[in-house]
N, C-alpha and C positions, 0 to 999 in steps of 0.2 A: 712170160709177159704175153707173147703171140697166143699161147694156150688160153689163157684168161680172156684174152679180146674176142676170140674166137668162140668161145663158151657163151660171152656175153651177147655178142651178136645174135647166136643161134636161139639164145633165150629170147632177146627181142623179136626176131623173125616169127617165133612161135607165138608170142603174145598178140603181135600185129596180125597174124593169121587168124588166130582166136575171135579177135575184136572184130576182123571183116567178116567173118563167118556170121557172128551175133548180129552184127548190123544189116547183114544181107537179108536175115531172117526176121527183121523187125521192121513192117511197114507202117508208114504214118500215113492216113486218110489226108490227101489234099488235091485241090484241083484249082484251074483257072477259073475266076468266078465268071459266071453266066451273065449275058449281057444281050440287049435287043431281043429279048423274050425268047432265046434258043436255049436249049438244055445244055449242061456241061457235056464235055467230052473227056473221057478217060482212056488209057491205052488199051489196046485189043486184048492184051496178055491178061489184064487185070479184069477186065470184063468177063473174060472166059474163066477166070479163078473164081469171081463172084457169083457166076452164072452156076458153075459146077457146085456150089455150095449152098445155091438157092439164096444168096445174099442179095440185098437191094439197095439202091442210092437214090432212085427215082420212080415215077409213075409212067402212065402212058404220055408219050410226047404229042399225042393227038388229043388229049384231053385237058382242058382249063381245068384241072382238079389241084388242089394244095393239099399237104399233109402236114400239119403241125406236129412238131416234137420238142420237148423240153428235157434238159439235162438237169437232175436236181442232186447235189454232191451234200449241200447243206440248207439250211433256211435262213433267209435274210430279210423275211418281212413283205415279200412281193408277191408270193405265190397265191395268196387269196384274192388278190385284186385279179391276177391273172384268170384264176378259176372264176371268179365273178364275170368277166369279160366272155369266157368261153362259153359259161351258163347262158348269159343274156343273147349271145349269137347263135346260141343252139350248134355248137361245133364240139366234137369230140377229139380229143388230142391223146397224145402218147407220152406219160412222164418216165423217163428213164431215171430210175432212183439207185442209191446207194444203201447199203443195210444201215449205215449210220442215219440217214436221212428218214428211213422206215420206222426205226425207234424214236427218233428225237422229235420228229414232226408227226406223229402218228395220227393226230386229228385231221392234219392236211392230206393225209395219204387214204385215210378212210372216206374223206369227202371226194377225192380224185375218183375212188371206186363207185360211191354212190352217185356221182354225176355221171358216169358212163365212160369215164376215160379208160383208157389201156395203161396198164402198168408195165414198165420194160425192165428188163434186168441190166443195170449198169454196173454190176459186182457188188460184193458185200463190202471190201474194204479198199476199192478203187486203187488196185496194183497196176502194174504194166503186165497185162495178160500176156503178151507175146514172150514173156520171160518165164512162163510158168510151165509146169508138165500138165499133162491131160488130166491127172488126178487134182491138181491143185487148181485147174481151170474148173472143173466141176464142183469142187470144193465152195469156191467164190460163188458160183451160181446157185448151188443148192442151199448153202447158208443164208444167202439173200432169199430164197423162196421160203424158207423156212420161218424168217423174221415176217415176211409179207404175209404169210398165211396165219400167224399169230396174231397179227394185228387187225387184217380185214377177212380172214376166211378164204381168201383166193388160193387155191391149191397149189398153183405155180405159175410162171411167166413163161412165153414163147417166143419173145422178141428180146434181142440182147444188143447191147452198144457198147464196145470197148472204151475204157476210160482214156480220154486224150486221143481218141482215133487210133491208137497203137494197136497192130494186130499183125497176124502171118498165118500162112495157109492152115497151120496146124490149128489155130484158133477157130477159124471157120469150119474146119472138118469136125472138129469135137462139137462145136454148136450143132452142126447139121446132124450128126449122130444121135444127138440127144435132146432133138426139137427144140433147139434156140436158134432161130432165125436172125442173121445179122443184119442190122438196119443203118446203113451210113446216111449221108445227107447230099443234097446237091445245092443247098443255101446256107450260108454261115457268114460269121464275122465275128471280130473280136467284142465279146460282150461278158466275159466271166470275171473281170476284174470288179469286186463288189463295191469298191471304194473311189472307182473313177466314174464320174457323172458327166456325160457328154450333151445330155437333153435327149428327148423323144425324137428329134429330129434326125438323128444319128442312125438309130435302128431302122426307122420308117425309111430312110432314103436308101440305106442297104437293102432292105427288103423288097422296094421297089425297083431300085436298078437291077438287081439279080432276078427279079420274078419271072418265072417261065412254066409252061404247063408240065405237070406232073412232078412238081417240084417237092421234096422232102426237106423241110425247114428245120434247122437245128438252131434252138434259142435256150439261154440260161435264165433260169427265174432269180438269179439273185441280183440281177440288175434292175434298178428303178426305172430306167430308160425304157426297157423292154415292156414293163407293165403299163408305162403311160403311153408308149406307141401302138401297142398291140390293137386298141380297138380302133385306131385310125386307119391302120394298114388293112385290117380285116374288111372295114367299110369300102375302102377304094379298091381293093382286090374284086370285092362283089360287084362294085359298079362297073368293072371291067370284064364282068362276066365269068369270073372265077367261083368255083365252089371248093367247100372244105370237105374232104373225106377223112376216114379212119385208116389206119394202116392195115386192119382188119380187110378193107376192100380191096387190098392188093394180095 
């Protein structure tokens, strides 16, 4: 009986050790929200890792410039309204798409390219990228690129964003080695629940409260609230002296 208990305890310790190792190698992008017009701060160790692999999450703190980015996993009927706003305001944004989005919303993807927006790689099938091998990571990016080329003629993407902000050092390293620069963000809020409608005041207030020089903003196109708040936010930010840049400027 003692032998069985001892073996069971050893197995549990091994399982726990393995879980701890996996968890330690799986990082989730998060930060204390910006306030009072100041940029967010992240630990020095993380800053060093991002710098090592040329990954970014913000722009110049001395310039009142904003970078709009949108994550698109599937279409919910509001992307066209967002594209109309960006065109009217003469703003170039970055759309991080999945393979599903490219093939299921191809007309909108073509318009993004025609309107001068940058297409970012949000992976082909939206997996947890921190749990993939190097070859599996590349397959996700390259399969996405193949679909994008077939639909738009764009050869490949050069900026990437991991699904749900889950990453590790291996992912950043593989990206840097293969010319996929990782783009995180410094402004975000809960806006990915397609069936939750809070009104345009919710995203507008979140954006204004967190606004700061060099902000890389993450928004999701599935939210009706975002589509309605975007023109209001853009006009207010411009009135405060902010301009809107492209990630390519960085």
